[in-house]
N, C-alpha and C positions, 0 to 999 in steps of 0.2 A: 523163465527169465530170458529177455531178448539179449542178443549179443551186442557188443559195442558197435559192430559194423551195421547191424540193423538200425540202431539208433542214428548212426551217422547218415545213412542214406535216407532215413525218414526225415531227418532234419533238413537235408539238402533239398528234398522234394517239397516239403511243407513244414516250415518251422513251427507253425502253430500246432499242427497235428503231432509233431514230435514232442512238443512241450507237454501236451495232454496225454501222450502215450507213456510218459514217465510214471513209474509205479509208486513213487514216493508220495506220501500224503500231501505234501506241500504243493505238488504239481497237479492235483486233482482239480477238475472244474468245480467252481463254487456252487453250492446249493443256493437256491433263491426262494425266499419266502416273501410274497407280496401281499400285504394286508390292506384292504380297501374298506374303510368305514362308510356308512351310508347316512348322509345328512348331518354329519358332524361338521361344525364350522371350524375355520382356521383358528378361532379364538378359544375353542373348547378343549383346552389343555392348560394346565397350571403355568407352564413355562411361557405361554403367550399372554400371561397376565390375567387369567380368569379369576374373578374375586371369590368364587365359591368352590370350584372344583379342586380336588386334591387328586393328582394323577402321578403318583410316584414312579410308576413303570414307564409311562409315556415320557415323563421328565428325564428318566435315566436314558431312555432311547434317544431322546432329543440331545442330551449332553454327550452321548457317545457316537453321534452320527454326523455325516455331512448334511447340513440343513439348507435347503433351497428356500431363501426368503422371498423371492419374487417368482413363485411357481404358480401356474394357472391351469385350471381344468375347465370343463364346460359348465354352464349354469344349472344343469340338471343331470340326473342319474344315467340313463341309457346312453346319451351322447358321450359322456366321459368314458364309459366302459367300452364303447365302440372305438374311441381314439386309442385307449390303452392297448386294445387287441390288434389294431391295424396300423398304428403309427401315422394315420391320416386324419384330417378333420372329419368329424362325424358325418357331415353332409356327403362326403365322398363314398360312404358305405350306406347311404340312404336312411340314416338314423337322425330323426328330427323331433322326436317326442319320446314319451315314456309309455305310450299306449299302443295297442295293436291296431294296425300293422306297422306303425312308424317307428317302433323300437327294434324291428327286425334288421339285424346287420347282414348286409349282402352275403349270401351263403357261399358265394364263389371267392370271397376275399381270402387271401393267405394271411393267417393271424399268428400271434405270438406263440401259443403252445405248439402249433405245427412246426414253426421255425426252430424252437428249442428242441423238439423231438428229433429233428434232423441232425442236431448236434449231440445226440445221445442222452437227452434228459428224460427222466420219468416225470410226467406231467399230471398234476392233481388239481381239481377244482372243488371248492367247498363253499356253499352259501348261495348268494344271490347272483344270478346270471343276468337276467333282464335284457337280453338281446335276441329273444325268440326262443321259446322252449320246445317248439314243435318240430318234428322231423329233422331235416338237415340243418336246422338252425340251432339245435340243442348242443350244449357244450361237449357231450360225449361223441358228437359227430364232427367236432371242430378241432380235434387234436389233443383232447384231454384223455389220458389213460384211465383216470380214476376220478369219479364224480360222486359228490354226496350233497344232498340238500333235504330240507324238510317239506313235507306236504303242507300246503296252506301258506307258505311264504311268510310275509311280515305279519299276517293276521294271527298266527299261532306262536305264542311266546313260551308256553310251558307244556311239558310232557308231549312233545311232537312225535309224529311218525316220520321216519326218514326213508328216503330212496337213495340207496348206495349202489352205484354201478348198474343201474337199471332195475334193481330188485327192491320192491316196496316191502318194508318190514311189516310183519304182522302185528307186532306189539308196539305200544308207545314207549319212547325213551323217557326216563324220569329226569326232570330237571329243566333248567332254563336253556332256551334255544342256543344262545351264543356260547354258553358253556360247552354244549355238545358240539357246536361247530369247531371250537378249538380242540376238543377231544378228537374229532374226526381228522383234523389236520395232523395231529400227532400220530394217529393211526396210519395215515397215508405215508408219513415220513418213515415210520417203522417198517411198513411194507415195501418201501423203496429199497431196503436191504443193501445200503451202501452205494447204490447208483446215484449219480447226481440228480437232484430233483428240483422241479419248479412247482411250488405250492402257491396257488392263487386262492387266498382266503378272503372272500367278500362278504362282510357281515350284513345283516339287516338292521342292526342297531346303529345309531339311535333313531331310525326312521319310524314315523307313525304307522300304525297305532302304537301308543306309548305304554310300555310296561316293563318292569324289571323286578327282580327279587327285592323284598322289602328292605333288606339290610343295606342295599345300595341307594334306595330312594329316601329312606328315613332321614339322613343327614341334611336333606334340603327342604324338608317340610317346614312350613312356617316362614321360610326365607324367600320363597318364590311361590307362584301359583301352582296348583296341583299338577298341571301338565308339564310345566317347566321342571318341577321336582322329578317327575318320571323321566323326562328327557335327560337331565343331568345324571340321574341314577343309571341310565343305560350307558352313558359315557363312562361313568365310574366302573361299571361292570366290564366294559371293554378294556379298561386299564388293568383290572384284576386279571383278566384272561391273558393279556399280553405278558403279565408277570409270570403266569403259569407256563406259557410257551417258552419264555426266556429261561426259566428254571429247567425245563425239560431239555432244551438244547445244551445247557451246561452239563446236565447229568449224562447226556448221551455223547458228550465231547464233540459236539457239532458246531460250537460257537465260531471257531476260527476259520471254518470253511463254509460258512453260511452268510449270505447277504440277506439282510432284513430291511424291507422297505415298508414304510407306513404312510398312507395318504388318506385324505378324505375326498369324496367324489364330487362335491359341489358346495356351495356356500351355506351359510347359517340358516337354520329353520326355527325350531321351537325354543331355542335359546336366544333368539334375536334381541328380545327386549331385556335380557339379562346382561349379555356382553357380546360385542362384535369386534373386538380388537381395534376399535377406532375407525372402522370402515363403514361406508355407506352401501346398503344393499343386502339382499338375501338370496337364497336359492331362487331361481327363475327370474332374476333381474339381471340387467347388463352391467350394473355397478360392481365395484371391486368386491363387495361382500358376496357377490354371486359366484365368482370364479377363482378367487385367490385361495390356495390350499396349502396345508402343511405337507411337507415332503421330506421325510427323514430316511436317510440311507446309511446303514451301518454294515461294515465288514471289519470285524474285530481284528486288529493287528495289521490290517492292510491299508485302511483309509483313516487318516488323521481327522478327528472331529473338527469341523469348522463351519462357518456360515458362508454361503455363496449368495451374492447379490446380482448375478447375471440374470437376465430375463429367460426363464425356463418354463417348460410346460409338459403336460401329459403326453404331448406328441413325441417327447424325447425318451419315453420309457422303453418302447420297443427297440429303437436303434441302440440304446445303451445296453440293454440286456443281451441283445444279439451280438454286440461288440464284445462284451465281457465273456459270453459263452462260446465265442468262436464260430458263430453261425455264418455259413456262406449264403448270403442272400440271393434268391433267384434274380437273374439278370433283369427281368421285367419289373420286379418289385422295387429295387433300389431307387430308381428315379422318381417313384411315386411317393416315397416317404417324405413327410413334411417336417420331421423332427431331426435332431442331431444327437450324436453320442455325448453323454455327459462325462465320459471317462476323464477328460482333462481336468474338469472341475472337481471330480471325485478324488482324483489321485494327487492333487496338489492344493495345499491351503493358500498358496500365494494368489493374490488378486491378478486376474489375467483377462486379456482380450479374448472374447469367445462369441462369435456371431453378433457383434455389437450393433449391426444394422438390422437385426431381426425385426420382423413385423408379425404380430399375432392377430388373427381375425376371430372375433367372438360374435355369436348370434344365439339368442335364447331359443329360437325355433318355436315349436309348440303353437303355431298358427292353426286356425281351423282347417281341416283337411280340404284340399282342393284350392287353397288360396295362397300358395307359396309366393307367387310373383308379387302379390299386393303387399307382402310383408318384407320386402327387401330391406327397408330402412326401419322396420319396427323392432326395437330392442337389439341394436347392433353396435359393435364397437371395434376399434382398431387400436392396437397397442404397440408402442415401440419405445425402448429406453424407459424414461420416466413419464412419458406422455400417453394419455388415454383420450382417444377421440370417440365420442359417444352420441348415439341417438336413442334416447329412452322415451319412446313415444308410441301411441297406438297407430295402427295403419289408417289410411284415409279412405278405404273401401267401405261404403255404407253397408254392404252385405255382411261385413264382419260383425256388425251390431247384433245380428241374429244368433250368434253363436258364443259359447263360452271359450275364452282364451285369456292370455295375459293382457290382451288389448282391453278386455272387460275391466280389469283392475285399474289399468292406467287411465281409462276414461273416468272411472270413479274418482281417482286421485285428482285428475284435472278439475273435477267439480268440487274439490275441497275435502274429500274423505280423509280421515285420519287413521282409520282402521283398515287393514288389508291382511292378506295371507301372511302369517307368522308374526305380525305386529298388532298390538292392541291400540296403539295411539301414535305411532310414528311413521305412518305411511307416506307422509309428505317427504320425508327424508329417504327412506329405504326404497320406495317405489316412485321416487321423484320423476317428473316428466320434463324433458327438455323442449325448447321451442320447436314447433312443427316446421318441417322443411329445412332445418339447419342442423349442422353438426356442432356439438359443444366440445371444447378441448380443455383438458385439465393436466396440471403438473402434479403427479402423484407424490413426488418427493416433498413438495411443499404443501400439498393440499389433498391428503388421502381421503377426506370426506367429500371431495369434489364439489366444493361450494363456489369456486371462482372460475367462471368460464373465461378462458383467455384466447379463444379462437380469433377474435378481432385483432389481437396483438400479435398473432402468429399466423398470418394469412397464408404464407407460403407452405408452412408445415401442414396446416389444416387442409389445404388443397392437395398436397402430395398424398397424405394419408387417405383422404376421401377418394382420390383417383385410384389408389391401390385397392381400396375396398370394392369399388365398382368393377375393377378388373378381376378381383378374386371372385366375387359373386357371379359375374357373368361366366367365369370359367367353370365353377363348380356346379352351377345350377343344372345344366343338362345331365350331369352324372347323378346328382341328387334325385332328379325326377326319374331317371332310368332305373334307379335302385329302390324306388318306392317311397321316397321321402315326402310325397304329397298325397299318398293314398289314404283311403278310409272315408268314413262318414263324419262330418263335423258334428260336434256336440251342441244341441240346441241350448239356448240361454234359458236358465231357470234360476232366477234369483241371483244372489251373490256368488261369484265364482270362487272356488277353492282349488288350488293346484298342488295339494300335498300328495303327489304321486311321483 
């Protein structure tokens, strides 16, 4: 036991260190469990109005959490993961796609688990990484003490072989992959043996290929098509596993000192034609349905459940967790971070001013490799307050016609196509094309489906946001190129494009 004098001098030298040096349970650093689902849409939870899904555990988490209602991620998987790890736009770490090599996150970047380790956290990763699995890019080389995932990734749903901490298991695990992921998370927590831990659990569900135990799929059969039933079954299974994890935390008496965060990584996919919470767009589009995400943050007994309507984003996760954990950021890193700590919004339910002049820059990326410059204005957006400035259009470079990309789909939609990736008959809405060479402006508070372009009525705002975008792109472009964001061989065009990756 430290003497009173020791505590006094520790407090005088470093109040935060003294606080965490206190040996009482209430003064311990909080554990952090961050759950990231893959391809679940904002609307894929009962509390957000889904007409078919029953998600009692997600609903309970929703009701007991601080809920960020205007929270945005990137339009596809690897980019969002890069932002969560770095606190910077995905382009800043060279991540512009979900395919090799453009999903490789700059290996020299200082990322979240490394920062939390510096504050005394035991760090664990379970599930889908998708930021480069080879050599120095792999999670076990990026600050995670404990890593576990299955061989075969999203393609193996049942009885998978696992690799834990670099050792490939000889025998298959029995059961469903996500059930085992949650088991692994609980094993990691057990092995942390009382040390503060950061558990990053990134599921493959409900990403395609689609499959789930029959007990979860059966309730949806006959109500939607077979793929949609499997998709919804995968979400229902995630809800079941969240319930198991919450019960485990209760039994282990970890609830009161554990922060639980639940997010999805991009917009709607195979449930698009079932329910999209009134939004336009899907994964891999620049519309609201491409990037708006659920974001539930629970700290039992510490944060009063409430809804937050400030404009927030995945950029804020790293600064927030580092703030809460007492991380001393490297001097060279702080100025590079593009997000802000959410602590004021988490700790007070009162409506408050918080970076009200914030501007978010969105870009789908995913252009054919080697053609970044030509896609500056292809599927791009700027967001501030309730306003969204959008260019949802294919690029103007004729060479792009030779390759598969999002431009392929947009050109098809321009010609009148009603079917596209994720939608059977509503492509004109969800993959809608704006006029070439112009920005369109929408008031999301009044027009969430983005049907009324008001750019001509708000010329000054449109010009201001367009100029901000040009400045942002020109600033990040050299860094993106330097870190490999335009590398690789473009995929030749072969029939209709599908971007379910």
